FIKOLZA-1660 file (N, C-alpha, C; in steps of 0.1 Angstrom, whole numbers, plus 5000, padded with zeros to 4 digits):
% residues 110
   i   px   py   pz ch aa at
   1 5008 4988 5000  A  X  N
   1 4999 4998 4999  A  X CA
   1 5009 5014 5001  A  X  C
   2 5003 5021 4994  A  X  N
   2 5013 5036 4995  A  X CA
   2 5005 5044 5002  A  X  C
   3 5011 5052 5013  A  X  N
   3 5009 5058 5024  A  X CA
   3 5016 5074 5021  A  X  C
   4 5006 5083 5019  A  X  N
   4 5009 5094 5015  A  X CA
   4 5003 5103 5026  A  X  C
   5 5018 5110 5033  A  X  N
   5 5014 5117 5045  A  X CA
   5 5014 5131 5039  A  X  C
   6 5004 5143 5045  A  X  N
   6 5006 5158 5040  A  X CA
   6 5009 5163 5052  A  X  C
   7 5022 5169 5051  A  X  N
   7 5023 5175 5065  A  X CA
   7 5020 5190 5063  A  X  C
   8 5013 5192 5073  A  X  N
   8 5005 5205 5077  A  X CA
   8 5008 5211 5090  A  X  C
   9 5007 5226 5087  A  X  N
   9 5008 5234 5098  A  X CA
   9 4993 5236 5106  A  X  C
  10 4993 5240 5120  A  X  N
  10 4983 5239 5124  A  X CA
  10 4976 5252 5117  A  X  C
  11 4975 5260 5111  A  X  N
  11 4971 5269 5100  A  X CA
  11 4963 5262 5088  A  X  C
  12 4967 5246 5085  A  X  N
  12 4963 5242 5077  A  X CA
  12 4973 5243 5063  A  X  C
  13 4982 5250 5063  A  X  N
  13 4994 5252 5052  A  X CA
  13 4999 5238 5052  A  X  C
  14 5002 5235 5041  A  X  N
  14 5007 5226 5036  A  X CA
  14 5025 5227 5036  A  X  C
  15 5032 5219 5044  A  X  N
  15 5048 5227 5045  A  X CA
  15 5055 5216 5038  A  X  C
  16 5048 5201 5034  A  X  N
  16 5054 5191 5026  A  X CA
  16 5046 5181 5026  A  X  C
  17 5052 5164 5021  A  X  N
  17 5047 5157 5017  A  X CA
  17 5055 5145 5022  A  X  C
  18 5051 5133 5022  A  X  N
  18 5060 5120 5019  A  X CA
  18 5052 5108 5015  A  X  C
  19 5059 5103 5007  A  X  N
  19 5050 5094 4998  A  X CA
  19 5059 5079 5002  A  X  C
  20 5052 5069 5005  A  X  N
  20 5060 5057 5010  A  X CA
  20 5054 5045 5006  A  X  C
  21 5059 5034 5003  A  X  N
  21 5054 5021 4997  A  X CA
  21 5052 5015 4984  A  X  C
  22 5046 5009 4982  A  X  N
  22 5041 5003 4966  A  X CA
  22 5026 4999 4967  A  X  C
  23 5020 4998 4957  A  X  N
  23 5006 4998 4955  A  X CA
  23 5004 4983 4955  A  X  C
  24 5015 4978 4946  A  X  N
  24 5009 4962 4944  A  X CA
  24 4997 4961 4936  A  X  C
  25 4992 4969 4928  A  X  N
  25 4982 4967 4921  A  X CA
  25 4986 4958 4909  A  X  C
  26 4995 4960 4905  A  X  N
  26 4996 4953 4895  A  X CA
  26 5012 4950 4890  A  X  C
  27 5018 4941 4883  A  X  N
  27 5034 4938 4880  A  X CA
  27 5040 4954 4877  A  X  C
  28 5053 4952 4881  A  X  N
  28 5063 4964 4882  A  X CA
  28 5062 4969 4865  A  X  C
  29 5057 4983 4863  A  X  N
  29 5058 4987 4847  A  X CA
  29 5043 4986 4844  A  X  C
  30 5034 4977 4851  A  X  N
  30 5018 4978 4847  A  X CA
  30 5009 4985 4858  A  X  C
  31 5014 4989 4870  A  X  N
  31 5007 4992 4881  A  X CA
  31 5004 5010 4878  A  X  C
  32 4990 5006 4875  A  X  N
  32 4988 5024 4874  A  X CA
  32 4985 5030 4883  A  X  C
  33 4983 5027 4894  A  X  N
  33 4983 5034 4908  A  X CA
  33 4996 5039 4909  A  X  C
  34 5006 5032 4911  A  X  N
  34 5021 5037 4914  A  X CA
  34 5023 5045 4904  A  X  C
  35 5020 5044 4891  A  X  N
  35 5025 5054 4881  A  X CA
  35 5016 5067 4883  A  X  C
  36 5005 5065 4883  A  X  N
  36 4997 5078 4888  A  X CA
  36 5000 5086 4902  A  X  C
  37 5004 5080 4911  A  X  N
  37 5010 5088 4923  A  X CA
  37 5021 5095 4920  A  X  C
  38 5033 5086 4913  A  X  N
  38 5043 5092 4910  A  X CA
  38 5045 5102 4902  A  X  C
  39 5034 5103 4891  A  X  N
  39 5034 5114 4880  A  X CA
  39 5027 5127 4890  A  X  C
  40 5017 5122 4898  A  X  N
  40 5014 5136 4907  A  X CA
  40 5025 5141 4914  A  X  C
  41 5030 5132 4922  A  X  N
  41 5035 5138 4934  A  X CA
  41 5050 5147 4930  A  X  C
  42 5058 5139 4921  A  X  N
  42 5067 5145 4913  A  X CA
  42 5067 5154 4904  A  X  C
  43 5056 5154 4895  A  X  N
  43 5050 5168 4888  A  X CA
  43 5048 5176 4894  A  X  C
  44 5044 5178 4906  A  X  N
  44 5040 5187 4915  A  X CA
  44 5053 5195 4922  A  X  C
  45 5061 5186 4929  A  X  N
  45 5075 5193 4927  A  X CA
  45 5082 5201 4918  A  X  C
  46 5082 5193 4907  A  X  N
  46 5088 5198 4891  A  X CA
  46 5078 5213 4890  A  X  C
  47 5065 5210 4890  A  X  N
  47 5058 5224 4890  A  X CA
  47 5061 5236 4900  A  X  C
  48 5065 5235 4911  A  X  N
  48 5064 5244 4921  A  X CA
  48 5075 5250 4920  A  X  C
  49 5089 5239 4915  A  X  N
  49 5104 5250 4910  A  X CA
  49 5099 5253 4899  A  X  C
  50 5096 5251 4888  A  X  N
  50 5094 5255 4875  A  X CA
  50 5084 5271 4872  A  X  C
  51 5075 5269 4882  A  X  N
  51 5066 5281 4884  A  X CA
  51 5067 5291 4891  A  X  C
  52 5071 5286 4903  A  X  N
  52 5076 5298 4915  A  X CA
  52 5086 5299 4920  A  X  C
  53 5100 5292 4911  A  X  N
  53 5112 5292 4917  A  X CA
  53 5115 5288 4930  A  X  C
  54 5106 5280 4935  A  X  N
  54 5107 5274 4949  A  X CA
  54 5113 5262 4949  A  X  C
  55 5124 5254 4952  A  X  N
  55 5132 5245 4954  A  X CA
  55 5128 5240 4965  A  X  C
  56 5122 5229 4967  A  X  N
  56 5116 5220 4977  A  X CA
  56 5126 5210 4980  A  X  C
  57 5131 5208 4996  A  X  N
  57 5139 5198 4998  A  X CA
  57 5134 5185 4998  A  X  C
  58 5141 5174 4985  A  X  N
  58 5134 5165 4984  A  X CA
  58 5144 5151 4986  A  X  C
  59 5137 5141 4989  A  X  N
  59 5145 5131 4990  A  X CA
  59 5137 5118 4980  A  X  C
  60 5142 5112 4970  A  X  N
  60 5134 5104 4963  A  X CA
  60 5146 5087 4960  A  X  C
  61 5138 5077 4963  A  X  N
  61 5144 5065 4962  A  X CA
  61 5132 5056 4957  A  X  C
  62 5135 5045 4954  A  X  N
  62 5120 5034 4954  A  X CA
  62 5112 5031 4966  A  X  C
  63 5101 5035 4960  A  X  N
  63 5089 5037 4970  A  X CA
  63 5086 5045 4979  A  X  C
  64 5097 5057 4977  A  X  N
  64 5098 5066 4986  A  X CA
  64 5100 5082 4978  A  X  C
  65 5093 5091 4984  A  X  N
  65 5094 5105 4980  A  X CA
  65 5091 5115 4992  A  X  C
  66 5102 5123 4995  A  X  N
  66 5097 5133 5010  A  X CA
  66 5105 5146 5002  A  X  C
  67 5094 5156 5002  A  X  N
  67 5094 5169 5001  A  X CA
  67 5089 5179 5009  A  X  C
  68 5098 5190 5012  A  X  N
  68 5097 5199 5023  A  X CA
  68 5099 5213 5016  A  X  C
  69 5090 5222 5023  A  X  N
  69 5093 5236 5017  A  X CA
  69 5104 5245 5026  A  X  C
  70 5112 5252 5018  A  X  N
  70 5118 5260 5027  A  X CA
  70 5110 5269 5037  A  X  C
  71 5113 5274 5047  A  X  N
  71 5106 5283 5055  A  X CA
  71 5106 5297 5053  A  X  C
  72 5111 5302 5042  A  X  N
  72 5115 5316 5043  A  X CA
  72 5107 5321 5029  A  X  C
  73 5095 5314 5025  A  X  N
  73 5091 5318 5012  A  X CA
  73 5081 5332 5016  A  X  C
  74 5081 5341 5006  A  X  N
  74 5072 5356 5006  A  X CA
  74 5058 5351 5008  A  X  C
  75 5051 5360 5010  A  X  N
  75 5036 5356 5015  A  X CA
  75 5032 5352 4998  A  X  C
  76 5032 5359 4987  A  X  N
  76 5027 5359 4975  A  X CA
  76 5033 5343 4971  A  X  C
  77 5044 5341 4969  A  X  N
  77 5049 5327 4964  A  X CA
  77 5044 5316 4977  A  X  C
  78 5042 5320 4987  A  X  N
  78 5036 5307 4996  A  X CA
  78 5021 5307 4991  A  X  C
  79 5014 5317 4987  A  X  N
  79 5002 5312 4983  A  X CA
  79 5002 5306 4971  A  X  C
  80 5010 5306 4961  A  X  N
  80 5010 5300 4950  A  X CA
  80 5014 5285 4949  A  X  C
  81 5022 5285 4961  A  X  N
  81 5025 5271 4959  A  X CA
  81 5014 5262 4968  A  X  C
  82 5008 5268 4977  A  X  N
  82 4998 5261 4986  A  X CA
  82 4984 5260 4976  A  X  C
  83 4984 5269 4965  A  X  N
  83 4974 5261 4954  A  X CA
  83 4980 5248 4949  A  X  C
  84 4989 5250 4943  A  X  N
  84 4998 5237 4937  A  X CA
  84 4997 5223 4945  A  X  C
  85 5001 5225 4958  A  X  N
  85 5000 5216 4966  A  X CA
  85 4985 5210 4971  A  X  C
  86 4978 5220 4973  A  X  N
  86 4964 5216 4973  A  X CA
  86 4961 5212 4961  A  X  C
  87 4961 5214 4949  A  X  N
  87 4956 5204 4939  A  X CA
  87 4962 5191 4938  A  X  C
  88 4975 5190 4942  A  X  N
  88 4981 5177 4941  A  X CA
  88 4974 5167 4949  A  X  C
  89 4968 5173 4965  A  X  N
  89 4960 5164 4970  A  X CA
  89 4945 5160 4965  A  X  C
  90 4939 5171 4959  A  X  N
  90 4928 5166 4950  A  X CA
  90 4929 5152 4943  A  X  C
  91 4940 5156 4937  A  X  N
  91 4944 5146 4924  A  X CA
  91 4946 5133 4933  A  X  C
  92 4952 5132 4942  A  X  N
  92 4955 5121 4951  A  X CA
  92 4944 5114 4956  A  X  C
  93 4937 5122 4958  A  X  N
  93 4922 5121 4966  A  X CA
  93 4914 5110 4955  A  X  C
  94 4917 5115 4944  A  X  N
  94 4909 5111 4933  A  X CA
  94 4912 5097 4930  A  X  C
  95 4925 5095 4930  A  X  N
  95 4930 5080 4930  A  X CA
  95 4925 5072 4943  A  X  C
  96 4925 5077 4954  A  X  N
  96 4921 5070 4967  A  X CA
  96 4908 5069 4967  A  X  C
  97 4900 5076 4960  A  X  N
  97 4883 5073 4959  A  X CA
  97 4881 5060 4950  A  X  C
  98 4891 5055 4941  A  X  N
  98 4891 5046 4931  A  X CA
  98 4895 5034 4934  A  X  C
  99 4909 5038 4944  A  X  N
  99 4917 5026 4944  A  X CA
  99 4924 5027 4960  A  X  C
 100 4913 5026 4966  A  X  N
 100 4917 5031 4984  A  X CA
 100 4924 5016 4988  A  X  C
 101 4921 5006 4984  A  X  N
 101 4930 4995 4989  A  X CA
 101 4941 4998 4986  A  X  C
 102 4948 5004 4977  A  X  N
 102 4964 5004 4974  A  X CA
 102 4969 5018 4978  A  X  C
 103 4959 5026 4981  A  X  N
 103 4965 5041 4985  A  X CA
 103 4956 5049 4997  A  X  C
 104 4965 5053 5009  A  X  N
 104 4960 5058 5017  A  X CA
 104 4965 5072 5020  A  X  C
 105 4956 5081 5021  A  X  N
 105 4964 5098 5024  A  X CA
 105 4958 5099 5040  A  X  C
 106 4968 5105 5044  A  X  N
 106 4965 5109 5057  A  X CA
 106 4971 5125 5061  A  X  C
 107 4965 5133 5068  A  X  N
 107 4971 5146 5072  A  X CA
 107 4978 5145 5084  A  X  C
 108 4990 5152 5084  A  X  N
 108 4999 5148 5100  A  X CA
 108 5003 5166 5101  A  X  C
 109 4998 5170 5113  A  X  N
 109 4999 5182 5117  A  X CA
 109 5014 5183 5125  A  X  C
 110 5021 5191 5120  A  X  N
 110 5035 5194 5127  A  X CA
 110 5038 5206 5135  A  X  C
% end
């Protein structure tokens, strides 16, 4: 199962996320759940960098992605980043709605 932890502050702002595990929906290379989650999460990190100039501190390896925002973002940039991260959560929830046996999304207040 893929576990997606959305790291939030008490004010509900997203400050990062962690993805761990494997869906095991299908054989490697044919696993649409894993491919979807990977495309959404890696694509979000890339979009944040390309569209806002914000580089998330990230670590990637097989079955694992950890990405955190820097703490010194200006308000305007933070708002843009929050929109992109919130969009990521909506997309991941769509996968969870259809394939909930293979993915679980949780909010973690830090």
